[in-house]
N, C-alpha and C positions, 0 to 999 in steps of 0.2 A: 253516597244514597242518593239514588237520582229521581229528582221530582219532576213530575207532569204537572207544567201548570193547568192542563187544562181537562185536570181531572185533582184539584183541590177539595179539601172537605169543606163542608158551608159552616162546618161545627167549630167554635172558635177553643175550645181546649183539645179539642183534635190537630187544628191548626199548628197552638202553641206546641203541642207535642211531638209534631211534625219537625219543626223549627227547634228544639230541644234535640233531638235525634241527629239534626242534620248539625250543629252547631259539635256535639259530639263526636260525630265520624271527622270533624272537621280538624278539629283539637286531636283525635288520634293521629289524623294522618298529617297534621305538622309537626308530631311528636316524634313518628316514625323519620319523617325526612330529616329533622333535627338530629335523630339518633345515627340515619343512616350517614349524613355529612361529619358527623366525629366518627363513626367508624372510618368512614374515608379519609379522613386527615390522620385518622391514629396509623393507619394501612401506609399512607403516603408518607409519615414517619416513620414508621418503621421499614419502610420500603429505600429510605435517603439513609439512614440508618446500615442498613444492609449491605447496600452499593460501597459505601465507604470503608463496610467492614472486609466486604471483599477485597477493594484492591491495598486495602492494607497486609491483606492472609496471605494475598499474590506476592507480595512485595518478599513479606516472611519465607515465603514455598521456596522462591527464589533462592532468596538467600543462603537456606537450609541446604537445596539440591547441589549448591556450587560446594558449601563446606563438607557434603555428604561423599561426595566425589573426589575431594581433596582428602579427606582423613580418614572414610569408610566406618564413620561410627554410629554402633545400634541406637546410642541414646538418638543419634539424630533422626535414624528411619523412624522411633515412636513419633516424635516430632511430629514429622514428615506427613506420618501417615494420621496423625490427627488434626494437623491443617486439614489436610485432603479432604476428609469426613466433615469437616464444617464448613469448607469451604460448598461443597456439594451441599450443604443442609441449605447456608445461604443461596445459593444458585437457583435449587429448587423453588425455595422460598419464593425469588423474584421473579421465576417463569408463572408459577401460582398468580401473584399479581397482574402479570398480563396478561396469562387466560380469564382475570378478573374481568379486568377492562374489555377487552375482547368481545364478552357476555353480557354488556350493558348496554341499555335501549338506545343510546345515543354513539350507534358505532361510530361513525365519522368522530365526535370529539375523542373517545377513545383512543381514531387512530394517532390522533392529535397528539395527545399524554404522550404514546409509545415513541412517537418519531421526535419527541423532545428530547427524550431520557436520556443517560451519559453515557448508559451502557454500551459496549461497545459488542456487536453481534460478533457468536463465533460466526469463522470464514465457513463458507459454504461452498464446496467442490463439488464440480461436477459428477456426475452420477459415474463409475467406471465405466465403459462402453461393453466390457467383455458380458456383463448382468445379462442374465434371458431377460427381455421384456416383454410385458402386457399390453397390448393399447385398447383401450376402450374411448368410443368413440361419443360423446355426449351431446345430442342432436337438438337445436332450440327448437323451441316449443314457438310455431308461427303463427304471429295475432293480427297480421294484416288484412287489411278491409277488403282487400281486392279480391284474396284466397285465390288467384292466379299461380301457377308452379312455374307458369315458362316466364315471370316474371322477377324470380329469384335467384342470384349469382351469390355465388360464394368468394367474397374478396379478401378473405385472410382466416386463420384463426390462430389461437391460442392453447398454447403445448404445456402444461404442467406435469413435472416427474415427480411421484413421489418413491419412497424407498418402502417395500414391504418383508418381511419374513416369512418366508416358506418353515413351518416348524418342521424340526429334526424329527427325520422318519428311520426307524430304523425294520434292517428286514432279513429275513431268514431264508437262505439259499441250501435248497435241497439237491445235493448230491445224489443224482440214481446210476447206479451201475449194473447193469444186468448179466446175469451169465446167461451164457451161450453155450451149447454143450453138442458135442455130435454124435449122433448115433450110430455112426458106423465105427468111427474110430475112439470112440466116448473123450475126445476132448474137450477141455474146459477154456472159455474165451468170457473176459473179464477186462473191462478197462480199468486203467493202474489209479489207486487213490487221487486223489487230488492233493497239488505240494501245499503246505498250510505252511505258517507260520510257527505254532505253537502245534509240536505232535499229539493228533489225539484230542487237542483242542478245537474248541470255535473259531473264537476271535478273527476273523480276515485283515489284509494289511491297512483297511484302513480305519479299522477300528482299534487296532493296536497304537498306529500313530496319532488316532484322532486322542485317546488317555495320556499317551506321550506329550503333547503338545500343550494339551490342558492342565496338565499338570508340572512342567520345567519349562514352557512358554507362558501360561495365562495363571498358573499359580493358584489350582485346584487342586489340592489333597486327595489322594485317592478315595475316602471317605465319604467326601463331600460328591465325588462323581457317583458313585456307589447310590448318595441318595438320589441324585438326580436321574438316576436309569430308573431308579424305581419309580417315580414320579410318572415313566410313562412307561408302568408295567412289566418293567425288563428289571428281577431281582440278579443283581451281580455283585456277590460277595466284594469286600474290597481286598480278599484274602488273593480273590479271582485275578483281578487287577493287579496286584502285587507281583502275581505269576505274569501277567504277559509283560509287565514292565520289566523283569528279570531275562526275559526271552529276546526282548528286545535288545537290551542292552548285548545280549550276547551276541547278536546278531551284527548289531553297531558296533562294536566294539574295535575290529579289525580297521571299518571305514574308519573312524578316530584317528588311530595308530597312524594311517594315512595320510590323513591330514594335518598331525602332528611335525610327521616328516614333512610335507609340505611347507608348511610354517617354519620350523629351523633349518630349511634350506634358505629362506631369504638373507637377503643383504640387509635388511633392515627392518627390524619387529618391535610392534612396542607389547609393553608387560604391563601388569597391574594385579592389585587382587582384592579378595574381599570375603567379610569375615563367615560364617552359615555356624549356627548350633549344630552341637553333635549330642548326642544321648550318651553318659560317660557309664562304661558299661556296669552293672551291681550296685548305681551308687543312687541310682533315680533321681540323677540332675544331669545339667546338661556342662559344655564345655564348648569352645570356641574352636571350629572346625576353620581350614581358610580355602577357598578356591580361588585359583591363580590362572589368568588366562595371557596366553601370547599372540597378538593380533598383527598379521601381514594385511594392507590394502596398497597397492600401489597405483589406483588409481588416481592419487592428486599428480604423479608424474608420468602417466601413462605406460606404466609398465606392463610388462606382459604376466605376470604370475597373477592367479585368480587368490581372489579376495577371500581368507579365512580366519578362525579363531577356534585357539585350540586352549581348550581346559584343563587342569591337572588338579588335582584335592592332595593337603594335607592337612593333617591334624593338629599343627601348629603351626607359627609366621617366625619359625627360626631362618635365619641367613641362609641356612644349608641347604633349604628346601628349592629357593630358586637356582642356586648352583647347582644342585642334581638337576634340574629341568635343565638348565644351560648347558651342560659340562660338554658336549658337544658342539655348540653353537658358536661360529663365527660371524661377527658383524659388528653393526650399529644397535644400540638395544636403547630404544625411549621409555623413559622409566622417571616417576616421583622420586622424592630426594626418602624413601625408604634406605634408612643402609645398609639393610642385607644385600644391597644388591654391590656394596660399596667393593667387596673383596673379587666382585669379578672382573673387573675395571684396574686392578693394581696387577704388576710387572710381578713374573714368577720366577727365581734364578735369573734374572738377566733379561730374560726372554719380553720382547712384547706383547702385552694382553691381547686374547681376541677378540674382548670384546669391549667396542668404544662407548662411553656414555653419552646419550642424546640428553639433555633436560628438558624438560615443561614450562615452554614460557606461561601457561595458561594458569599453572602455578603459583607462579612469579606476580602475574598481575591478581589471579588471585586476594593473597595477604594484602596488597595495597587497594582492592578495592573493598575488602572488610573494615580496613582502616577508612576510608575514605564513608563509607556510610555508615559509620560510628562515631566519626569526628567533622565529618566534612571537610578535611584537613586541606588545604589549597597545593600543600604538597603531592598527597596522594592522587590528587586528582590532575595535575600534570602528566605525572609520572602513567594515569592511566590514559589520557592522551597520546604521551609520546608512545605508549606501545600499541595502540591503538594503530597509528600509522605504520608499525610492523604488519599488522594484523591484512592492513587494506594492500601491503603489496601482495600477501599471500593471497588475497582472494584474486586478484587479477592475474595473477600463474598459475591458478588451482588448472589440474589439468593439461595443463603444457609439458613435455620433452623435460627432461634431467637438465639436458646445457643448455637450455634455455632459461628454468628455475634459476641456475645458481648461476649464469650471468648478470641477470636483471637482481637477485641478492646482493652482488657483492658491487653491483651498479650504482643501489639504491636503499640498499638494507645495510649494507656495512657501517655507508657514513651515520646513520639516524642511530645505529646498535651502539657505535663510537660516542655521541653524543651523549646520549641515554647516560652511558655509561661516568663520563666527566660529570654530568649534573648530577645523577645518582651520588658519585664519591664528594662531591662539595658540599652537597647537601647532606651527607652523611656526616662530614667532617664540623658540621655545623649542629647537629642536633645530639641532643643524649642518648645515648644505647637505650637510656630505657621508655622512651617513646617508639608507641606503635608503628608511626610511620618509618624512624629510625630501623627497627628489627626488619619490618618487609622491603626495605631499601636491600638492607642487608644480605636479606635472604638470596638476593639475584646476584649480587655483587660476587656473595661466595661462591656461585654457583656460575663464575661470567663463560668459564671458558666451553662447559658444559652446555652452558644455556645458548651462547652462540655457535654453536657448531653445525647446526641446520643450516646455517651461510655455508658451509665448506664443502656441502654435495648436495647436487641438484633433487636425490633421493631421497633426502632426509626432511623430516615435517616439522613446524615451529613448535609443537607439542605433542601431548601423549592422548588425545583428546579420543583416535581410535580405540586404546585399549579401555578410556572410561565407557565408552559409545557403547562396546561390545559386553559390556559387565555389568549395565546399567538391569538387564533384561532379569538377572539373578536380585541386584536393589529393588526392584520392584517386586516382585514376586513371594522374595524370601518373607516376607511379614505373614504371609497365609499359611508359613510353616510353624510347627512348635517345632520343631525339630528334626535332624535325619538320622535314623535308627542305628548309626554305626558311620565307620570311616570304610567301612566296603560300600554303602549308602552314599557316601558322599564320592566316591567313586565311579559307583553308575553316573548320580549325578552328573560327573564331569563329561561323560561319554553324551551325554543328551543335549548338553549345552553345546558341545563342541560342532554335535550336527546340524541343531538347531540355530544357532548365531551364525554357522557356517552360512546358511542355506539365505538366513538375513540379510547375509552381508552382497551375497549376489544378486538379491532383489525376488526371492524365489519363495513360494508358501510351503514351510518346514513339512505343511502335513502333508500335502498332495507329495512332497519329495520321498518325506519317509515312509510313507507308504508305497509309493513305486520301488524304494528300494528294497526293502521290505521283499516286496512281493517277486523282485527278481532273484534276491539272493534264496528266498523259499523253492523258490525252480528252477537254483543249481548253477546261478551265475559262478562261471568260472575266477576262481582267487585272483589267476594272475593280469583278470581283466577289469580288477577289484578300481582301478584309476576311473575307468570311464562312467563311474558312478558317483565322482567326485560332483559337488555344488556346479562348480562353475562347467564343469566337462556335462554335465547332465543338462544345464542348462543349454549349452552353445548348441548340444545337440541335438537339442527340440524334440528328449525324448517325452513320449506322450502315453505311456504305455501306463495308464491309471487301471490300478484292479479294481473296477470296479462291480465285478465279477466275482470275485473272491467270498469267504464267508464271513458273517458279522456274527 
């Protein structure tokens, strides 16, 4: 309440009432300040607690992810999904508190408080150069007293880039084909119908590619996509989208097989598998199917073969499945310790086995790391330190020719590996077999020959991370699916994952790649030249025939 001293009432009672009102407002203001301080302290306490929880959950999430890729457990998938949701809520709360501070009256103090926070900000990468840019110049308001334009000189400028999104726009393309008749000979002329991916259908290549990538790469089931299109005013039934995906799988199947032949012809490949739920016919329940992936990536040793991932589906995880997939393969196979692969490495009829096993050092390390996390065992810590030395060598030789890698490993890695084995055997003799660190060391010692085989050939990798990275997309998106509808749906999923993951391995946007391939196939791309559409060749050729003008 503002009191004007020049206009005070002369009446004593009025003055007393004025003072009483001022005291009341002062008390209310003091109470408001006290409440604000209390809320501020509560928010501060909540924020500190939230930050502690964020760090704790991040550590748990990292551990679960390591376990997941090692064990492929559905239970771990659920735990990871739950942790990600909790982290999302806590991080949103933290951002809300930042916004609250930024809007307070004392902006300077708020900024100081923000600067003192222990939270590590997200890494801000430069915005990609290929994005279109709109420049808006904000001219300053000139308040100079002389108001002489000739005295004004530009001494520099500040630039701020923000990322904005233009809403996705669907459009209808109408093809008009006039009929022209000759009155003299009665001949009728008309342009042929446009080449469309779905005969008598409406979707263009870009539309089909977008739906496929949204489902198999981004984890959006078709019913959710149908709802999204409905919000944009376009009614597309889920059944229609499913029909498009069936046609797309038919278009991509030959290319996926060609990628598979490319992978199986490599001298060294990586293999892994992951579970996926499938509806059991007539039971109303689901069973666990399996997606297997086989990866070739020769970039670490500057090999000539393009990187690719080939996926296969099976209704179970029997050992005969990978044996069927690899029946004609000859070479090195990087895998985990799944016993279903063991028959591939055994000799038959006195013949040398066609496939040589290369074990995964990352799995050996993972067992030791889990023990260290749980018990802080100094033996596990020492083992991790020694394994880190192996990886330090690999980091230095990554991307170098195979002969250089082999020489470096022979000179530097083998002595370290021999020392590690002697040390591990000594520790193993001292420890009870029931101790966690003892079992972790035994895991490495039991597989020592396969675990150190990477030192015998520069084309081999120290671990099986190439396969685990390629299968990660499925692990991240399958939580959005209730199940696959059938084994046939699993086969179609394997086709799409082959195309999408192979594109990603070559640094290609899967959606642009798939749209162009569909466009070319629909226009009659010769099957004899299908190899031209393999992702690495498509990229090398600088293919830019994007089908923007195809119907959506």
